[in-house]
matplotlib code that plots the C-alpha trace (Angstrom):
import matplotlib.pyplot as plt

x = [-26.9, -29.9, -27.9, -25.2, -25.9, -23.7, -25.5, -24.6, -21.3, -21.3, -22.2, -19.6, -16.9, -17.7, -17.8, -14.3, -13.1, -13.7, -10.9, -11.4, -9.2, -10.7, -9.9, -6.2, -5.9, -7.3, -4.7, -1.6, -2.6, -3.0, 0.4, 1.9, 0.2, 1.7, 5.2, 4.7, 3.8, 6.6, 9.1, 8.5, 7.4, 4.2, 1.4, -1.6, -0.9, -0.2, -3.3, -5.2, -3.5, -4.6, -8.1, -8.7, -6.6, -8.9, -6.1, -8.5, -10.6, -8.9, -7.3, -10.8, -11.9, -9.3, -10.1, -13.8, -12.9, -11.3, -13.7, -16.1, -13.9, -14.6, -11.5, -13.0, -13.4, -10.0, -8.6, -10.2, -9.0, -5.4, -5.0, -6.6, -4.1, -1.2, -1.9, -2.4, 0.7, 2.5, 0.9, 1.6, 5.4, 6.2, 4.5, 6.3, 9.5, 9.2, 8.5, 11.4, 13.8, 12.6, 12.4, 15.3, 14.7, 16.9, 16.9, 15.0, 12.6, 11.3, 7.8, 9.9, 12.2, 9.2, 8.0, 11.3, 10.7, 7.4, 6.6, 4.2, 2.0, 1.7, 0.2, -2.3, -3.3, -3.6, -5.9, -8.5, -8.7, -9.2, -12.1, -13.4, -13.1, -15.3, -17.9, -18.5, -18.6, -21.5, -23.3, -26.1, -24.9, -21.2, -20.3, -16.6, -15.0, -13.2, -11.4, -10.2, -9.0, -7.0, -5.1, -4.8, -3.2, -1.4, -1.4, -0.1, 3.5, 4.8, 4.5, 6.1, 9.2, 9.5, 9.6, 12.1, 14.2, 14.0, 15.0, 17.9, 19.0, 18.6, 17.5, 17.0, 14.2, 12.6, 12.6, 11.6, 8.7, 7.6, 7.2, 5.5, 2.9, 2.6, 1.7, -0.9, -2.3, -1.9, -3.9, -6.6, -7.2, -6.9, -9.2, -12.0, -11.9, -12.5, -15.3, -16.8, -17.0, -18.4, -21.2, -21.8, -22.1, -24.6, -26.4, -26.9, -25.0, -23.0, -19.3, -17.6, -13.9, -11.7, -9.3, -6.4, -7.1, -7.3, -4.0, -2.4, -3.5, -2.4, 0.9, 1.5, 0.3, 2.8, 5.8, 4.6, 4.4, 7.6, 10.0, 7.6, 7.7, 11.5, 11.7, 9.1, 11.1, 14.0, 12.3, 10.9, 14.7, 15.9, 13.1, 14.4, 18.1, 17.3, 15.2, 17.9, 20.5, 18.5, 18.6, 22.2, 23.1, 20.5, 22.2, 25.8, 26.5, 24.3, 26.8, 27.4, 25.4, 24.6, 25.1, 24.5, 23.9, 23.5, 23.8, 25.5, 26.1, 27.3, 28.6, 26.9, 28.5, 27.7, 29.2, 29.3, 30.0, 30.9, 33.5, 36.4, 36.1, 39.5, 40.0, 39.5, 36.4, 35.1, 36.5, 34.5, 31.2, 31.7, 31.7, 28.4, 26.9, 26.0, 23.7, 21.3, 21.5, 23.6, 26.7, 26.6, 27.4, 30.8, 31.0, 32.7, 32.5, 33.8, 34.5, 34.1, 35.9, 39.9, 40.1, 37.4, 37.3, 36.0, 38.8, 38.1, 39.1, 36.9, 34.0, 34.4, 35.1, 31.8, 29.9, 30.8, 30.5, 26.9, 26.1, 28.6, 26.9, 27.0, 30.0, 29.4, 28.4, 30.7, 29.0, 26.4, 23.7, 21.1, 17.4, 16.5, 19.1, 18.1, 17.9, 20.9, 23.0, 21.7, 23.3, 26.5, 26.4, 25.6, 28.4, 31.1, 29.8, 29.9, 33.3, 34.9, 38.5, 37.7, 36.0, 38.1, 35.5, 31.9, 31.1, 27.7, 26.5, 23.6, 23.5, 20.7, 20.5, 19.8, 15.9, 16.6, 15.9, 17.8, 19.6, 22.3, 25.7, 27.2, 31.2, 33.0, 36.7, 38.3, 41.4, 43.9, 42.2, 39.0, 39.9, 39.8, 36.0, 34.8, 32.3, 30.9, 30.7, 29.2, 26.5, 25.6, 25.4, 23.1, 21.0, 21.5, 20.1, 17.2, 16.1, 16.2, 14.5, 17.4, 17.7, 21.7, 24.7, 27.3, 30.9, 34.2, 36.8, 40.5, 42.5]
y = [18.9, 17.0, 13.9, 14.9, 13.9, 14.6, 11.6, 9.5, 10.6, 10.1, 6.4, 5.6, 6.9, 5.2, 1.9, 2.5, 2.5, -0.7, -2.4, -6.2, -9.0, -9.7, -6.1, -6.2, -9.8, -7.9, -5.3, -7.6, -9.8, -6.3, -5.2, -8.6, -8.3, -4.9, -5.9, -8.5, -6.0, -3.7, -6.6, -7.8, -4.3, -5.1, -1.9, -4.6, -6.1, -3.0, -1.5, -4.7, -4.3, -1.0, -1.8, -4.3, -2.3, -0.8, 2.0, 4.7, 4.1, 5.7, 8.6, 9.6, 9.2, 11.4, 14.0, 14.1, 14.1, 17.3, 18.5, 17.9, 18.6, 15.3, 14.3, 11.0, 9.8, 11.5, 9.3, 6.2, 7.2, 7.8, 4.4, 2.2, 4.5, 3.4, 0.1, -0.6, 1.5, -0.8, -4.0, -3.1, -1.8, -4.9, -7.2, -5.5, -5.7, -9.4, -10.0, -7.9, -9.6, -13.4, -12.2, -13.6, -10.4, -7.8, -5.0, -1.6, -2.0, 1.4, 0.9, 1.1, 3.9, 6.3, 6.2, 7.7, 11.6, 13.1, 16.3, 19.1, 16.8, 14.3, 17.1, 18.0, 14.6, 13.5, 16.6, 16.6, 12.6, 13.3, 15.8, 13.3, 10.6, 12.5, 14.0, 10.0, 9.3, 11.8, 10.4, 7.6, 6.0, 6.3, 4.6, 3.2, 6.9, 5.6, 2.6, 5.3, 7.5, 4.8, 4.2, 7.8, 8.8, 5.4, 4.9, 1.1, 1.4, 4.0, 1.6, -1.3, 0.9, 1.7, -2.0, -2.7, 0.3, -1.3, -4.8, -3.6, -0.9, 2.0, 4.5, 7.4, 4.8, 4.7, 8.7, 9.5, 6.9, 7.6, 11.5, 10.6, 8.5, 11.2, 13.6, 11.2, 10.7, 14.2, 15.7, 13.2, 13.7, 17.5, 17.7, 15.4, 18.2, 20.7, 18.6, 17.9, 21.7, 22.5, 19.9, 21.0, 24.7, 23.6, 21.6, 24.5, 23.3, 25.6, 25.0, 24.5, 24.7, 27.0, 29.4, 27.5, 24.5, 26.2, 28.0, 24.7, 22.9, 25.7, 25.6, 22.0, 22.0, 24.5, 22.5, 19.3, 21.1, 22.7, 20.0, 18.3, 21.9, 22.1, 18.3, 19.4, 22.6, 20.2, 17.9, 20.8, 22.1, 18.7, 18.6, 21.6, 20.7, 17.1, 18.9, 21.4, 18.7, 16.5, 19.7, 20.3, 16.5, 16.8, 19.8, 19.2, 15.6, 14.3, 11.7, 10.2, 7.4, 8.8, 5.2, 6.9, 10.5, 11.7, 14.8, 14.6, 17.9, 20.3, 18.0, 16.7, 13.3, 11.8, 8.3, 8.4, 5.8, 7.2, 9.5, 10.2, 13.6, 15.5, 17.6, 21.1, 19.6, 18.6, 22.1, 23.8, 21.6, 22.6, 26.4, 25.9, 24.8, 28.6, 28.8, 26.4, 27.9, 25.0, 27.3, 26.7, 22.9, 21.2, 18.9, 15.4, 13.0, 9.4, 8.1, 4.3, 5.2, 5.6, 6.7, 5.4, 2.0, 0.9, -1.4, -4.7, -3.9, -0.8, -2.4, -5.3, -2.9, -0.6, -3.6, -4.8, -1.4, -1.2, -4.6, -6.2, -9.3, -9.9, -10.3, -9.5, -12.4, -13.4, -15.4, -16.5, -19.0, -18.2, -18.6, -15.1, -13.3, -15.3, -12.8, -11.4, -14.3, -15.2, -11.5, -12.8, -16.0, -14.9, -12.0, -14.8, -17.2, -14.2, -12.7, -15.7, -14.1, -10.6, -11.2, -12.3, -12.1, -10.6, -9.4, -8.4, -6.3, -4.1, -0.3, 2.0, 5.4, 8.9, 8.0, 4.8, 2.5, -0.6, -1.1, -4.1, -3.0, -5.2, -5.0, -6.4, -7.3, -7.2, -9.1, -7.0, -8.1, -7.2, -3.7, -3.1, -4.1, -2.3, -0.5, -3.5, -5.2, -2.3, -2.2, -6.0, -5.8, -2.8, -5.0, -8.3, -6.3, -5.0, -8.1, -10.2, -7.0, -6.1, -2.6, -2.4, 0.0, -1.1, -0.5, -1.9, -3.3, -2.7, -6.0]
z = [14.3, 15.2, 14.0, 16.7, 20.2, 23.3, 25.2, 22.2, 22.5, 26.4, 25.7, 23.3, 24.9, 27.9, 25.9, 24.9, 28.5, 29.9, 31.4, 30.8, 29.5, 26.4, 24.9, 26.2, 24.5, 21.4, 21.7, 22.4, 19.2, 17.3, 18.4, 17.5, 13.8, 13.3, 14.3, 11.8, 9.1, 10.2, 10.3, 7.2, 5.3, 4.5, 4.8, 4.2, 7.6, 9.4, 8.3, 9.2, 12.6, 13.2, 12.3, 15.3, 17.8, 20.7, 21.2, 20.2, 23.3, 25.9, 24.3, 22.8, 26.7, 27.7, 25.6, 26.3, 30.1, 29.6, 27.5, 30.4, 33.2, 34.8, 36.8, 37.6, 33.8, 33.1, 35.6, 34.4, 30.8, 31.9, 33.9, 30.9, 28.6, 30.6, 30.9, 26.9, 26.4, 28.7, 26.9, 23.5, 24.1, 25.9, 23.3, 20.4, 22.4, 23.1, 19.6, 18.2, 20.8, 19.3, 15.5, 13.2, 11.0, 12.6, 9.7, 10.1, 7.3, 5.6, 7.7, 10.8, 9.8, 8.3, 12.5, 14.0, 12.5, 13.3, 11.5, 11.9, 9.2, 11.9, 14.3, 11.6, 10.8, 14.5, 15.2, 12.3, 12.6, 16.1, 15.3, 12.6, 15.5, 17.8, 15.6, 14.7, 18.5, 18.7, 16.0, 16.5, 13.2, 13.6, 10.2, 9.5, 10.6, 13.6, 11.9, 9.4, 11.9, 13.4, 10.3, 9.3, 12.5, 12.7, 16.6, 16.5, 14.5, 16.6, 19.6, 17.4, 16.8, 20.2, 21.1, 18.1, 19.7, 23.2, 21.9, 19.8, 22.5, 19.5, 21.6, 18.8, 17.7, 20.8, 21.3, 17.8, 18.0, 21.4, 20.3, 17.2, 19.6, 21.8, 19.2, 17.6, 21.2, 22.6, 19.6, 19.0, 22.8, 22.3, 19.2, 20.9, 23.8, 21.4, 19.9, 23.1, 24.1, 20.7, 21.0, 24.3, 23.3, 20.4, 23.0, 25.1, 27.9, 30.4, 30.2, 33.2, 31.9, 33.6, 31.9, 34.0, 32.0, 28.7, 29.3, 30.5, 27.4, 24.9, 26.5, 26.4, 22.7, 21.9, 23.9, 21.6, 18.2, 18.3, 17.5, 15.2, 13.2, 13.1, 11.9, 9.2, 8.2, 7.8, 5.5, 3.4, 3.2, 2.3, -0.5, -1.9, -1.9, -3.4, -6.3, -7.2, -6.8, -9.5, -11.7, -11.3, -12.1, -15.5, -16.4, -15.9, -15.9, -18.8, -19.8, -16.1, -14.6, -10.9, -9.3, -5.8, -4.5, -1.1, 1.1, 4.5, 6.5, 4.2, 1.9, -1.4, -2.3, -5.7, -7.1, -10.8, -13.8, -17.3, -18.7, -16.1, -14.9, -14.5, -11.5, -13.2, -14.1, -10.6, -9.3, -12.2, -11.1, -7.7, -8.7, -10.8, -7.6, -6.8, -9.8, -8.3, -4.9, -3.6, -2.9, 1.0, -0.1, -0.9, -4.0, -3.5, -7.0, -6.3, -9.8, -10.2, -13.7, -14.4, -17.7, -19.6, -17.8, -14.4, -12.8, -11.7, -8.0, -8.4, -9.4, -6.7, -3.8, -4.8, -4.7, -1.4, 0.0, -1.2, -0.2, 2.3, 2.4, -1.3, -3.7, -7.0, -9.6, -12.1, -14.7, -12.0, -12.7, -9.9, -11.2, -10.3, -12.5, -15.5, -18.0, -17.0, -17.0, -20.8, -21.8, -20.1, -21.7, -25.3, -24.9, -24.3, -27.1, -29.6, -28.7, -26.9, -28.1, -27.3, -23.7, -20.5, -18.4, -17.6, -14.1, -13.1, -9.9, -8.9, -8.5, -6.9, -8.6, -7.3, -7.7, -5.8, -8.8, -8.6, -11.9, -13.3, -14.0, -16.6, -16.7, -19.5, -19.4, -22.5, -24.2, -26.1, -29.5, -27.9, -27.5, -31.4, -31.1, -28.1, -29.9, -31.7, -28.5, -26.6, -29.2, -29.2, -25.3, -25.3, -27.8, -25.8, -22.6, -24.0, -25.8, -22.4, -20.6, -18.6, -17.4, -17.2, -17.4, -19.6, -18.3, -19.6, -17.3, -17.2, -16.6]

ax = plt.figure().add_subplot(projection="3d")
ax.plot(x, y, z, "-o")
ax.set_aspect("equal")
plt.show()
């Protein structure tokens, strides 16, 4: 313990509690950078913002003050923390209010559902941080803690929620920030008390203070524990459903898969399933411990065909901003366009049209859908045309589902 010093801890903590314009300017710049990273779905930019953020200072200061029962230092840390919180949320709200990018990216959505794992990350990250603060040579632990506990992104998400009047985003991200800040402070308090005991100091933390902190910790943990249980349950259902699909629907392409409430919804492309077959599939859910769910299957095929209207409706439903391309010649789809062109050239009398669109499968992988519309003459050559289409797709490195369209 010789390399750990309570004096060094005291000095480093007090350095982080300086309320000056330069520190707050750095915080404002960091929050804008983090917002840009979240807005553009760029993790490296978000990480860079967290590295320069001074948010750790007041949180560690609050924890240190609790561990020392220093009300003056606690008040100072709380005031700085409140000021930085207001600056960060205000900056994020302004940014997202004027940003032309309004979509909620994956980076933003990831900060709206806190779990028990966030509690563990914050606590152990905070403990690593207080050890670093107490070492004469702290190294790069504190920046690592700032990245691991992700203090900045929740504040950005709060700003996004306020600017778009999306209150679930505000509450979810606000709760995540509360978890991170509280358990970093708690870990710092525990670490401070531990170092004081090791140094032979006499503790002056009352039983009342300990009980209050414990009660608050339990209250904060409860919602995240419920959320964690929900995630574990969802993961189990997803795994069982994937096994069900693999075993029971080997000849179907699962374009979309979701679980809403107590209903499993599958959107499939392939050989048409009869009502009797669908009922049989529903009954077989019991084997996969999914009997408390109802199965709903949306088929994009009628008979062994997908109709042009069904194809168009499905594409519009899954991407309202885009109409499915019909013999499109956009540069980004050159390989797919080449397949379309070659098919029409090889079978000018057998093929009326080729429709293309993008589907997302159950594993969230994007694949192209090539729907071929045949003439009456082309019906006789369907197997040959399908083989050619598969061969052309492979040759042009196109991961496509080949489907025939009924006129």
